[in-house]
N, C-alpha and C positions, 0 to 999 in steps of 0.2 A: 541561471548560469550565464545567459547572454544579455544581462541587464544593460551592459554598455551599449548595445545597439537595439534597445527596446524589445528584447527577447525575440528578435527576428533577424538572425544572422544571415539568413538566405537572401533577404531583400534590403538589409541595412548595413552600412559601414560606419566605423567610428575610429578613424586613424589616430586622432589626437587623444581619445579617451574622454573628451569633454562634450561632444555633440555628435549625434548620429545623423546620417542623411541617407537617402535612398540610393541604392546601386544604380537605379534607372537614371537619375540625374548625373551621377558621377561618371558612369561608364558609357552613357549615350545609348544604352539598349532600351527596348520598350517591351513591356509585357502587354499583349493585346487582350483586352477584356472580351468576354463571350459576345458573339453577334456584333463585332465591331471591326472596322477597318481603320487603321491609323496611318496618317500621312505626317511626315516630319519635314518642316521647312527650315533651312538654316540661313541665318542672316550673315552678311559681312558688315564691316564697320560703316559702309556708306549707305546701306539700305535699311538700317534700323528705323522702324516707324516711330512717329510721335503718337504714342498709344495711350491716351487718357489715363494717366496715373500708373500705367503698367510698364513704362519704358525701362525702368530699372530691372525688371524681371527679364526683359529681352536682352539687355546688356550683360546680365549675369549668365543667362543660359544660352544666348545666341541661337535660340531655336524656338519654334512654335510647333505644337502638335495639334492636328485636326482629327478628332475622334468622330467617326461616322457610325452611329449605331443603327442597326436594323431590328425589326421585330415590333410586336404589338405594344409591348410595355415601354413606358417612358424611361429613358436611360437614367442611371444614377452616375454620379461623378466618379470617374476611374480613380483607383488608388494612387496612381502616379500623376494625376492632374495637378498642374500648378498654374499660378497667375500667368496669363498669356496664352494658355491652351484654349482650344475651341471645341465645343461639343455640338454635334449636328445629329438630329434624329431623322432617319429615312422613314418618312410617312407616306410613301408612294401608294400605300393601300388605303389612304384616308378617304372617307366619304363625308359629305356634308350632312346636316341635320335632315335634309330632304331625301337623303339616300343617293345623291349624285356622287360619282367618283370624282375626286379632286386631289390628285397626287401632290405631295408637299415635301419639302425639305425644311426642317425647323432648325434655325441657328440660335442656340441659347445665349442669352445676355449680349445680343448683337448690338444693343444700344451703346456698349462700351467701346465699340470699334468704329471710329469715325474716319480713319485713314482710308482714302479710296484705293491706295496702293495695296494695303492689307486686305481690304474687302475683295479686291480683284484676285489676289493670291488665294484667299480662302475659297472664293467661288470657283476658281480654276480647279482646285482639288475636288470640290463637290461635283463639278462637271465631269472630271476624270472618273470619279466613283460611279456616276450615273452611266457613263459609257461602258465601264468595266462590269457593271451589274445591271444588264438590261431588265426592264420591267414593263409589264402591261397592266394597266394603261401607262403610257409614257408620261414622264415629267418633262414639260416643254420649255422650261426657262433656259435662257442663254446667259452668258456672263453679264451681258449688258442689261438684260431685263432683271436679273437677280440683284445687281447693284442698285438699279433704280428703286426696286421695291424695298431693299435694305435701307436706302436713304430715306424713303417715305416713313418707314417704321421709326427710324432715328428722329426724324422731324416731329412725328407725333409724340414720341416718348419725351423729348426735351420740351416741346411746346406744352403738353399737358402737365409736365412736372413743374414748369414755371407758374402755371395757373392754378395749381392744386391747393387752394385754400380749404381747410377743414376736411381734406380727404375726398372732396367731391369727385375727383377724376381718378381715384385709385384703380378702378377696374379698367379704365382706358390705358393707364400707364402700364399696368401688368400685361395687357394684350399687346402693347407696342414694344415691350421689353425684349421680346424674342421675335426675330424675323421668321415668320412662317411663309416660306416662298412657295405658294401653291399656284396651280394653273389658273384658277379663277381670278387671281389678282394681277395677272399679267396685263399691263397697259391700262389699268383702271386709275382714276384720279385718287389723290392722296386721301380724300375724305371717305372713299369707299373701301379702303384697305381693310380686309377682314370683316366687312359688314355682314352681320348675321351669322358668323361662323365661330 
């Protein structure tokens, strides 16, 4: 009956009768997934970031959403996620292999975000989430330490990617792909990031 909007008239629109799109993108509303806090950042024409291949998405949508998921289970991609959105996993309950508490916030696909301005914005929202949702043990990163560690992950990702002949560094690339901002890595040299975790 509603084939013109993918049989989902509650969440899809099709004004022209040729292509459906989500009401979320069209109307600016957001449906919050379970165990998730969503922050929305709107750009103006002067602060659009140069965002590794995703700048078109920013120009089109003029906004970025940061989804911060809590809970033990690794988050899945939200139904309304699109290029340019960011997924963060609140792992402040994280423990190391040795059983030591090591609170962490994991930013998925952080390698694709190289703009310091954008990293600063995203970290600001993560800091706000951390303040609004106190936790014991505490997560001790600041904006500055989070951006430093994020940069270290990016350096490792791109460095290993350039040297990855015959897939030798696949596991290192995968570990560096997502910035896991944990307490144990605050202030450590780049070659020790995520060592043994």
